[in-house]
C-alpha positions in Angstrom: -37.7 94.0 20.7 -41.3 93.6 22.0 -42.6 95.4 19.0 -40.7 93.1 16.7 -42.0 90.1 18.5 -45.6 91.5 18.2 -45.2 92.0 14.5 -43.8 88.5 14.1 -46.8 87.0 15.9 -49.1 88.9 13.6 -47.6 87.4 10.4 -49.7 84.8 8.5 -47.3 82.0 9.4 -48.0 82.6 13.1 -51.8 82.9 12.8 -52.3 79.6 14.5 -50.3 80.8 17.6 -52.5 83.9 17.9 -55.7 81.8 17.5 -54.6 79.2 20.1 -53.7 81.9 22.6 -57.1 83.6 22.1 -59.1 80.5 22.6 -58.0 79.0 26.0 -60.6 77.2 28.0 -61.0 77.1 31.8 -60.2 73.8 33.4 -62.4 72.3 36.1 -60.9 71.2 39.4 -60.4 67.5 38.5 -59.0 68.5 35.1 -56.4 70.7 36.7 -55.3 67.8 38.9 -55.2 65.5 35.9 -53.1 68.0 33.8 -50.7 68.4 36.7 -50.2 64.7 37.2 -49.8 64.1 33.4 -47.1 66.9 33.4 -45.3 65.3 36.4 -45.2 62.0 34.6 -44.7 58.5 36.1 -41.6 59.3 38.1 -42.9 62.3 40.1 -46.6 61.4 39.8 -46.3 57.9 41.3 -45.8 59.1 44.9 -49.0 61.2 44.6 -51.1 58.5 43.1 -50.0 56.1 45.9 -51.5 58.4 48.5 -54.9 58.4 46.7 -57.8 55.9 47.3 -59.6 54.0 44.5 -62.4 56.6 44.2 -59.9 59.4 43.7 -57.8 57.5 41.2 -60.9 56.6 39.2 -62.0 60.3 39.2 -58.6 61.5 38.1 -58.3 58.7 35.5 -61.7 59.6 34.0 -60.7 63.2 33.8 -57.4 62.4 32.1 -59.0 60.2 29.5 -61.5 62.9 28.6 -59.0 65.8 28.8 -58.2 66.4 25.1 -55.4 68.8 24.0 -53.8 71.0 26.6 -51.9 73.9 25.2 -48.7 75.4 26.6 -50.5 78.6 27.6 -53.0 76.5 29.6 -50.1 74.7 31.3 -48.4 78.0 32.1 -51.6 79.4 33.6 -52.1 76.3 35.7 -48.6 76.3 37.0 -48.8 79.9 38.0 -52.0 79.1 39.9 -50.2 76.3 41.8 -47.2 78.7 42.4 -44.7 76.2 41.0 -41.6 76.4 39.0 -42.3 73.2 37.0 -41.5 73.6 33.3 -42.6 71.3 30.4 -41.3 70.7 26.9 -44.6 71.2 25.1 -48.3 70.5 25.0 -50.0 67.5 26.6 -52.9 65.5 25.4 -54.9 63.5 27.9 -56.6 60.4 26.5 -57.3 56.8 27.4 -54.0 55.4 26.2 -51.8 58.0 28.1 -53.9 57.5 31.2 -53.5 53.7 31.1 -49.7 54.0 30.5 -49.3 56.3 33.5 -51.4 54.0 35.8 -49.4 50.9 34.7 -46.2 52.6 35.9 -47.2 52.2 39.5 -50.3 50.0 39.7 -50.7 46.3 39.0 -52.2 45.2 35.7 -55.3 43.8 37.2 -56.1 47.0 39.1 -55.5 49.1 36.1 -57.7 46.9 34.0 -60.5 47.4 36.5 -60.1 51.2 36.4 -59.9 51.5 32.6 -62.8 49.1 32.1 -65.0 51.5 34.1 -63.8 54.4 32.0 -64.4 52.7 28.7 -67.9 51.5 29.5 -70.6 50.4 29.4 -71.6 53.4 31.5 -71.6 52.9 35.2 -69.4 53.4 38.3 -69.1 49.7 39.3 -69.7 46.3 37.8 -73.4 46.2 38.9 -74.2 49.5 37.4 -72.5 48.4 34.2 -74.6 45.3 34.0 -77.7 47.4 34.3 -76.6 49.1 31.0 -76.1 45.8 29.2 -78.9 44.7 26.9 -81.1 42.3 28.7 -81.0 39.5 26.1 -77.2 39.7 26.0 -76.9 39.4 29.8 -79.5 36.6 29.9 -77.6 34.7 27.2 -74.5 34.8 29.4 -76.2 34.0 32.7 -78.2 31.0 31.5 -75.0 29.0 31.6 -74.4 29.9 35.2 -75.7 28.2 38.4 -79.1 29.4 39.4 -77.7 30.6 42.8 -75.2 32.7 41.0 -77.8 34.2 38.7 -80.0 35.0 41.8 -77.1 36.9 43.4 -76.5 38.9 40.2 -80.2 39.8 39.8 -80.4 41.1 43.4 -77.4 43.4 42.7 -78.7 45.1 39.5 -81.7 47.4 39.1 -85.0 45.8 39.6 -86.3 47.0 36.2 -83.4 45.4 34.4 -83.6 42.2 36.5 -87.2 41.7 35.4 -86.2 42.0 31.8 -83.3 39.6 32.2 -85.6 37.1 34.0 -88.1 37.3 31.1 -85.3 36.3 28.7 -84.3 33.2 30.6 -85.7 29.8 29.9 -88.9 29.4 32.0 -87.7 26.5 34.2 -84.4 28.3 34.9 -86.2 31.6 35.6 -88.6 29.9 38.1 -85.6 28.3 39.9 -83.9 31.7 40.1 -87.1 33.3 41.4 -87.4 30.7 44.2 -83.7 31.2 45.2 -84.1 35.0 45.2 -87.1 34.6 47.5 -85.1 32.5 49.9 -81.7 34.3 49.5 -79.7 35.1 52.6 -76.8 37.6 53.0 -74.0 36.4 50.7 -70.5 36.3 52.0 -68.3 39.1 50.7 -65.8 36.7 49.3 -68.5 35.0 47.1 -69.7 38.4 45.8 -66.2 39.4 45.0 -65.6 36.1 43.1 -68.8 36.7 41.1 -67.6 40.2 40.3 -64.3 38.9 39.1 -65.9 36.3 36.9 -68.3 38.8 35.4 -65.5 41.3 34.8 -63.0 38.8 33.2 -65.4 36.5 31.4 -68.2 38.8 30.4 -67.6 42.6 30.6 -64.0 42.4 29.2 -65.2 40.6 26.1 -68.5 42.3 25.6 -67.2 45.0 23.3 -65.5 42.4 21.1 -68.4 39.8 20.9 -71.4 42.0 20.7 -72.3 43.2 17.3 -74.8 46.0 16.8 -77.7 45.6 14.5 -76.8 47.3 11.2 -80.1 49.2 11.0 -79.5 50.6 14.5 -76.0 51.7 13.6 -77.3 53.3 10.4 -80.1 55.1 12.3 -77.4 56.7 14.5 -75.6 57.8 11.3 -78.8 59.2 9.9 -79.4 61.1 13.1 -76.0 62.8 12.7 -77.0 64.1 9.2 -78.3 67.6 8.7 -82.0 67.7 7.8 -81.5 68.0 4.0 -79.0 65.2 3.8 -81.1 63.0 6.0 -84.2 63.6 3.8 -82.2 63.0 0.6 -80.8 59.6 1.6 -84.0 58.4 3.2 -86.0 59.2 0.1 -83.4 57.4 -2.1 -83.3 54.4 0.2 -87.1 54.2 0.3 -87.1 53.8 -3.5 -84.6 51.0 -3.4 -85.4 49.2 -0.1 -88.6 50.5 1.6 -88.4 47.9 4.4 -84.9 48.9 5.5 -85.8 52.6 5.2 -88.8 52.1 7.5 -86.7 50.1 10.1 -84.2 52.9 10.1 -86.8 55.6 10.6 -88.4 53.6 13.5 -85.0 53.4 15.2 -84.1 57.1 14.7 -84.5 59.5 17.5 -85.1 63.0 16.0 -85.7 66.4 17.4 -89.4 66.0 16.8 -89.3 62.9 19.1 -88.4 65.3 22.0 -92.0 66.3 21.9 -93.0 62.8 22.9 -91.1 63.0 26.2 -93.1 63.3 29.3 -93.2 66.5 31.3 -90.6 65.4 33.8 -88.1 64.4 31.1 -88.6 67.7 29.2 -88.0 69.6 32.4 -84.8 67.7 32.9 -83.7 68.6 29.4 -84.6 72.2 30.0 -82.4 72.3 33.2 -79.4 71.0 31.3 -79.6 72.7 27.8 -77.9 76.0 27.2 -80.4 78.8 26.6 -79.0 80.0 23.2 -79.3 76.4 21.9 -82.8 76.1 23.3 -83.9 79.4 21.7 -82.4 78.5 18.3 -83.6 74.9 18.4 -87.2 75.8 19.2 -87.1 78.6 16.7 -87.1 76.0 13.9 -89.3 73.5 15.7 -92.9 72.6 14.7 -95.7 74.1 16.7 -96.4 70.9 18.6 -92.9 70.4 19.9 -92.5 74.1 20.6 -95.6 74.2 22.7 -94.7 71.1 24.6 -91.5 72.7 25.8 -93.1 76.0 26.6 -95.9 74.3 28.5 -93.2 72.8 30.8 -91.7 76.2 31.7 -92.9 78.8 34.1 -95.1 81.5 32.5 -92.4 84.1 32.9 -89.7 81.9 31.4 -92.0 80.9 28.5 -92.7 84.5 27.7 -89.0 85.4 27.7 -88.3 82.5 25.4 -91.0 83.6 23.0 -89.7 87.1 23.0 -86.1 85.9 22.4 -87.3 83.7 19.4 -89.1 86.7 17.9 -86.2 89.0 18.4 -83.8 86.6 16.6 -85.4 87.3 13.2 -84.6 85.0 10.3 -82.0 82.2 11.1 -80.0 79.9 9.0 -81.3 76.3 8.6 -77.8 75.0 9.3 -77.7 76.8 12.6 -81.1 75.4 13.6 -80.1 71.9 12.7 -76.9 72.1 14.8 -78.8 73.4 17.8 -81.5 70.7 17.5 -78.8 68.0 17.0 -77.2 69.2 20.3 -80.5 69.0 22.1 -81.1 65.4 20.8 -77.6 64.4 21.9 -78.2 65.9 25.3 -81.4 63.9 25.6 -79.5 60.7 24.6 -76.8 61.3 27.2 -79.5 61.9 29.9 -81.2 58.6 28.8 -77.9 56.7 29.0 -77.4 58.0 32.5 -80.9 56.8 33.4 -82.1 60.3 34.1 -84.9 60.3 31.5 -86.6 57.7 29.3 -86.9 58.4 25.6 -89.0 56.9 22.8 -87.6 56.5 19.3 -89.4 57.4 16.1 -92.5 58.6 18.0 -93.4 55.1 19.2 -95.0 55.3 22.6 -95.3 52.6 25.2 -98.7 50.9 25.3 -100.7 52.5 28.1 -103.8 51.3 29.9 -106.3 53.9 31.2 
């Protein structure tokens, strides 16, 4: 019987089953909890969620929304780990919609909206961190219609760097009024701060994604960044022949692998700490000498020597594999920049410096 089942699984029609079983991934701690609660569903999951605080709910909700497909084998492994007899009727998929539906089964709409808004972005754990990730001219355009005292409270709550940029985008008279109020500001009552948070969340953040339109050249630059090297060169060359101005604007907005060489030493070291070694080796294997040396110079002598040896030992590599590795490193740098861990410059444009 077992032999017959083994043969059946080996048939072409069952190839997918074999492949899925052979490619199971390990779940992190918060992912395990998220899978378990999704499997329990609203009826049995509700009592558990009611015992959690807001931070725990946010953490689990974020894990659920980013979970992706969970196969039956992964579920079985998880349930064995929890020593449970719970059974399911099939695979689960954790995403934003399923997470929101589950939360709505036992939490009020307003609270769910707050949690899901934090998951969807802009990036940030709370409303003030989110505001610090909103483009300064967009935030200034909204705040200029508010009372100066309200604006002063908002600017004291966000990062100082972002507050300075928002102030610079306000009308001069209003900006000076806000500055004076910030200088004389006293501790604000909790109720007032909460009211401002609610206003920002309902009147600004909730509609930001619907009202803000990205510059078409910026969007196209992101698309070009996703091309492999040959496709990128082909389209840029063709566009330069038809519309040189647009091509130049796109190139100025693009952040390429070569731009990683423009990062400062601290930023490069941060990237080196996060990138997987095989990707780093393959990516630098196809890099120009300047970018390669910039990375090696920010490593210890021993680590740099090992990396050089690894690159030499690789021999010839496919251009496609190099492009994919370099693209992964660029995406990593963008993610780190979005989190505020590094600062990147696009298209090789450096900030003006004074010696």
